[in-house]
N, C-alpha and C positions, 0 to 999 in steps of 0.2 A: 718792369712796367715803364711805361713813359712818363718821366718827371713831370711835362708839359699838361698832363692830364689833370684837370681842375679839381676832378675826385678824391686824387690821392697826394694832394698838397697838405699841411699840417693845414692851413691857414682856412682854405677852402672846403678841408674835411670838417674842421670845427664848427666853420659856418653851415655846411649841409646838415650835419647831426642836428645842429640848435632848432634850423629851419623845419627838418621834420619831425622833433621831439614837439618844437610849437603845433605843428598841423596835425601830431597825433594826438598832443592834447586837444585840439578843439575837437577833433573828433570823437575822442573821449566822452568830452562833457556835452559836447550834443545830446550822445547816447545814452549817457546817465540824465541828461536832463528830460529825455525821451521817457527812459527807465524811471525817472522820478515824478514824473507826472502821471503816466499808466500805474505806476503803484498807488500813488495818493488818490486816484478816482477809483481803480479797479479793488484794490484791497479791502475796502470798507463792503464793497457789494458783497465780495467773496465770504467775509465773514458772516456778514447779515445772512446770504442766501444760505452757507451751508450750515451755520450754528455752530458752538465753540466747540462741542465734541469733532464735528467731522471737520473742519477746521486746523484743529489739532491733530487728526490722523492724516489731513493732508502737508501739515509741516513734516509729520513724520516720514511721508512717502516720499517727499521731494529729498529730506536729508538720505534715505536708503537709496535712492535712485545714485544721489552722491556717489555714495560707497559703492555702488554696483559698474559704475561707469568707470572704476578703475581696471575692471577684471581684462581691458584688451591691453595693459601694461603701457599707455598713455603714449601711443608711438608719433601722434600728432603732436602732443606737446613738446616731447623730446627733438622734432623736427623744427620746431619753430627757433629753439635753441641753439642747435645745430645750424642751421641756415644762418641764424644771427649773427655769432664768432665768426664765420666766414664770408659774411656778405661784402666783405672789400677785395674779396678773391673773384676773379671772372671766369672761373672754371664752371662752366654751367653745366658740362658732361656731371662734375661731381653734384651738383645741385640736385641734377635729374635723377643719380642716383639715391640720394639722401630720399627719394618723394618716392622713390622704387620700395626701399629697406622701409618706409615706414607702412605703404600699403601691405608690406608682407608681411608685419609684424602684425597688424591688424586682422590679417586675413586668418594665422595662425592663432591666435589667442581668441578668433570668433567665438570657436565651441566653448571656451572656460567661458566669455560672458553668458550665452545662452545660458549652460549648467548653473552656473549660480543665481543667473535668471531664474530658473524654473524652481531651485531650490527657496530662496526669497518670495516668490509666490507661494510654494504651499505653506511656509512659515509665518505669511504675516501675521494671520490671527492671532500666533502668539508673543507676538511683540506690539501690534497695535492693539490694542484690545478694547474693543468699541462696544459698542450695544449690538445685539446678536441681530438686529435689523440692517446693521451697518454692514458687518464683516465681509458680505458677499461685494456688494458695490466696494469697498475698500480693496480687496482683493481683484476686482476687475481695472480699478484705476492703478493699481498697481501693474500689473501686465502690462495694460497701456505703456506707463510712465517706461518700463523695460524694455519694450520695442524702440522707444523713443532714444531711450539710451542708446541701444544697437545702432540705429540709424545716424544719430545724433553725432559719433564718433568717428564717422567716413566721412559725413558730410563738414566734419569743422576741418578738414585737411586744406581748403583752400584759402580757411582764413587764416588758419596758423604760417602759410607760405606767406601772404602778404605781410604779417608781423615780424615775422622772420627777417625779412627783406627790407622791414622798415617800412611800409606802405600800406600801413594797415588804415590811413586815414583815406585814400583812395576812395574808399567806399562810405564817407560819411555820413553823407546826405541821405542816400539810400538805406543805409542800418536805420536811421532815427525813422526812416518812414515804415522799414517793418515791422521796429519796435510798437510802433501805434498801430498798427495794422494789428498786430498778434494781442493787442490790449483790448482792443475792439472786439476780437474774437472772444475771448475770456467774458466779456461783457455780454455778450449776446449770449453766450452758455448758459450765465447764472439766468439772465431774463427769460431763457425758452425753459427755463427749471432741470437742465441737465446735468445739476448735481456736479459733484468731485470729479466725475468722469468726462462731464464736458469740458471743464477746466484744464482737466490734464491735455484732452485732445485741443484746445486752444492752443496750450502752450507748445506741444509740438508742432502745429502749423507754424506759429510764431517764428519758432527755431528753424524747422525746413526752410520757410522763405528769407528769414537771416541769412542762411548758409549757400543760397540756390545763389542771392545776389553777390554774394562774396567769391561765388565762381565763376561767375560771369565778369566780373572787376579783374580778378587774377588773370583770365584769360585776353582779357584786353591790354592789363598793365604789363606784363610777365610774358615776354617772346617764348623763353625757355618752360614756361610751366607744362611738364608733362612728365609722367615717370619712365624710368628705364631702369633696365635689369641690374641689379647692384653684384660685384662681387662678391662673394663668399668671406671676404675679409673684412669689406666694406659693411656686410648684414650683419656679422658676427659683433661687430664694434657699435654698430649703432641699435643692436638687441641688448646688448650690455650698457649703454648708458638708459635706454628704456628702463631696464629692471629696475634700475636705479631710480630714476625718474618717477615710475609707478609707485616704490615705495618710499619716495619722499611725499609724493601726492596722495597717499594712502596717509603717510601720517598728517600731512595737512589738513585732510577732511577730517580724521582722527579728532584734532586741534579745534576747528572751525565747527563741527556739525556734531559732535558727542554730545554737547551739554542738551541741545533738545529733545536727542534721542533718551537721554539718562532720564529725563524730567517725564517724557512719555511714559516710560516703561514704569518707572519707579511710582510717579504721582499719578498717571493718567494724560489722555490725550488732551481735556479739558485744559489741564496745568500748563501742559505743552503749548498749548495755544498763547495761556496767557504771558507765559514766558518768551515766546518767539515776537510777542506783540508788544511787550515794552521793549527789547532791542531792533523794533523795526526800523524806525525814524533812525535811529543811530545807524546802523546798516547800511542805508540809503544814502546818508550822508558821508559814512567814510566811503563808501563806494568811489563816489564823487571827489573826496580827498584821495582815496588810493592811485585811483586813475591820474591824476591831474601829479602826482608825485612818481609816477613809477612811466609818466608816457615817455621817458626817455630811456627805456628798459633797451632797445634794440640796438641803441647809440653806446649802452654800458656794455652792451655785449661787445662791438666791435673796439671799444679803447680796452675793453681786456683780452680782446685777441692779438691787438699791436703791444698789449703788456705795459701801457703807459699809467703805471699806478700812482705817478705823482695827479695827473689828471685825475684818477679816479677817487685817490682821497679828497680832492678839492669838492668835487660833485657829490661827494657822499655827506661831507659836512654840510653844506650848502643844501640838500635835500633835506637833512635831518634838522637842519634850524627851521626850515619850512614849514617841517612835520611838526613841530612845538609850538608854533604860532598857530597853524591851521586848527590843531587838536585842543589849544585854550579856547580859542571861539567855538568850535563845536564843544568842548567838555560840559563848559559853562553853560550855553545854550540847553543841553539836552538834560543836564541835573536842574537847572531853574523851569523848562518847559515842556517835558516830557509828558507827567502825568496830565497837563491840562491838555498837552495837543491830544493825548488818546483820548479824552473825554470829550474833546470836540471831534475828532474823527471817527472812532468806531463804539462811541459810549462807554458808560462805566462798566469796572468788572475786569480791565485788559492791563493793569498795571502790577507789576510786582512787587512793588513798595520803594521807598527812597532808597534803602542800603544795598539792594541788587542793581537799581539804576545806577549809583555811582560803580560800584564794582562793574557793570558792562561799561562803563566809561573807562575807568582803568584797562580793562580786558583792551578794549577798541585802541587807545593809545599805546599800548606795549604791543599788540599785534602789528599796529603800522609800522614801529620800527624794526620789528621784527622780519615783516615782509621786506620793507626797504633795504636790510642786508641779506635779506633771502634773493632778492632780487640779482645781487651782487655773487652769492654762492652761486646760483644758477648759470650765471654769466660766465664767472669763470669753470662751469660744467663739473664742480664736484658736486656732483648728485648724490653719490655715497655718503660724505658727511652729514648732507642736509638729512640725506632719507633716514639715517640710523637716530639722528637728534630727535626729527620729527616724530618718527614711531615711537621713541621711547616718552618723548613729551604726551603722545596720544594716549598712549597708556598708562600715564601716570594720570591725564585727566579721566581716562574710562573708570580706573580703581578709584583713584583719591576721590575723584568726582562723585562717584555712584555710593561711596562709604559715607561722602559729608553730605550728599542730598540726602540720604537714608536719614542722618541726623538731624539736617538742620535746613531741609527745603529747598528752595532757589537759590538760595544766598549760599550754600555748601559748592553747589556746582561752581557758581560766578567766581568763586575766592579759589578754588582748582586749580580753574582756567587760569586766572591771571596770574597766579606763584607760578605755574608751568610756562606760562610765554616768558615772565621776566627771565626765569633761569636759562629759556634758549636764547633767549637774545642776549645775555652776557655770554653762550656760550659761541654766539655767532662773533664777537666783538673779536673774542680770542683767535678765532678762526678767519676771520679774513686779516687778523693782524700775520698769522703765520704764514697767509698763503701771499700776499703783499707787501708785507711790511710796513701796513699802516699804523702808527703809533696809535696806543691806547690811551697813552697822556695828553696828546694833542687834542685826540676827538673830546675828552672830557673837557680841557679847557676850553676848547672852543664852543662847547654849546653846555655849557655850567648854567648861563645867565638864563636864557631861554627856559630850559628845565626849572630853575628854579620861580620863574614867572609862572610857569605853570602850574609849580603847585601850590604854589601863594594864592591863585585865583579860585583855583578847585577846592581848596580848602575854604575860603573864605565864604565861597557860596552854598557850600556844603553845611557849613556850621551856622550861616546868617537864618534867621527864619524868613526866608524870600518868599511868603503866601500867593503868588500870583493866580489868581483865577479866573482868567478871563471867560464872559459868559457867550463870546461870538465871535467869530474868526475877524473882523476889523480890530477890535480891542486887540487880539492877540497877533496880529501882524504887527500893530503900533509897538505893543511891548518886547516883542523879537527885535524891533528895528531899534529901540530905543537899548537895549543890553547888548547888541552886537556892537552899536555905537560906541558905548562905554567901554565897552572890553578892547575894542581898536585903539579908542584913543591911550586908556591906560598901556598897552603894548607900545604904540610910540612915543609915548613919553618917557616910557621904562629900558624901553631895549638899546642896546649900545647903538653909537651909529654906525658903526661898521657892520651889524648885523642888519640894519633899517636898509643901509646900503647895498648888501649884499640880497636881501630877499626881495625889495625892488629891482634889481637887476634880473635876478633870477624869474621872476612873475614876467617883467618886459620882456625878456630873451624865448621861454617858452611862446608866449603870445604874439612873439614877432612871425607874420607870417611872411 
């Protein structure tokens, strides 16, 4: 290649990756901000409009549809990584063949998706055990969601191409608008009395609108965006990667979604609603944190593609130090304020207790580290190792979590999930060391102090009797601001100078447009 090409010089390549990571971060923050606003406004209406039992059934339907979405071998998700790791290569014919391979895998696996879908619809009353008057309604909703899954897997292609080419930020404004429109659709469905069926239809409409916008953006921004017929060898390689990616995604879904299903099956849909609602605010916040820290995923793919593992080690440690800092702020806030927030937001009766709340914070923290290292494993295209480990972990949660839920209720499944994530993260540490040569001792030495501050603060707020129960939103916001400011001052005073400079530098580069 021409060395004069600014994209291919090391300095401009780094600047370009940083700039794109910053733009991707901005795009993700806008989307997550819109989702947060929509969720804040729409969720109480859905809970009140559906009632505890139907809302619990709705959460179980969503998780079940997520499992079913894996029946197509996840070719579009595989495409994102195969494009990302080769984005610095200018062979557009190769990229078009990859798109063709993804479409061919989707077409071949479509009958499997439909067969599984029909079975799930038939079996719905056996595992979502609602009152007899709701069973038919739940089955109709499950049917609509499955049809949405079939459509969504195909429509997700342009969005994954954009993300794979590190151009996802190009649709940032339009994506935000479509999220808001989808939220308005859910509100309209509840106001019109369309119950759980209307909520499902509104969600599918929002998804179709979002993916249609991404298709238009991909056509505008990527001149070669079209499929071409792949060679048999290329297709078989892509199919093998998709198979491992499918198993990896299945394991991830077992890890992330089994808890609500287990609670719903063993304790009932109403209990699932309480458990899911307890973790909902934490889930919203963790989506934002995860998007912030994984915004540079396509750039990490390029680093892995170039096998620049010294640079990869530096980026990884920086991201983990940021993760400890952000999780300290989020964790303290959730432990102190989650109960009072839920009472103001959706009313009493939707909080699963302090022990479960603390365990959910620990799960979120451990899963964040697991996801950050999982991005690196994906970028190394080591789908096989990730698939096997996540399937084993998911199986452990299902078996151990099911038994512990039967014995101890909510906190049993939460404890099982936390222990499983801890074990998987330790495995990823050794896997990354084996694949890249990144040392374990250096990592522990660099993150030890941020980890210590995290543990100290979480222990303090868990033990001290901090009974903050604001009676209105104004007082609540004031309390949150005061605690957040106190935590940030605590971190600023006790963090090492090198870590302060690192955090500020990384935030500046991510926000540099």
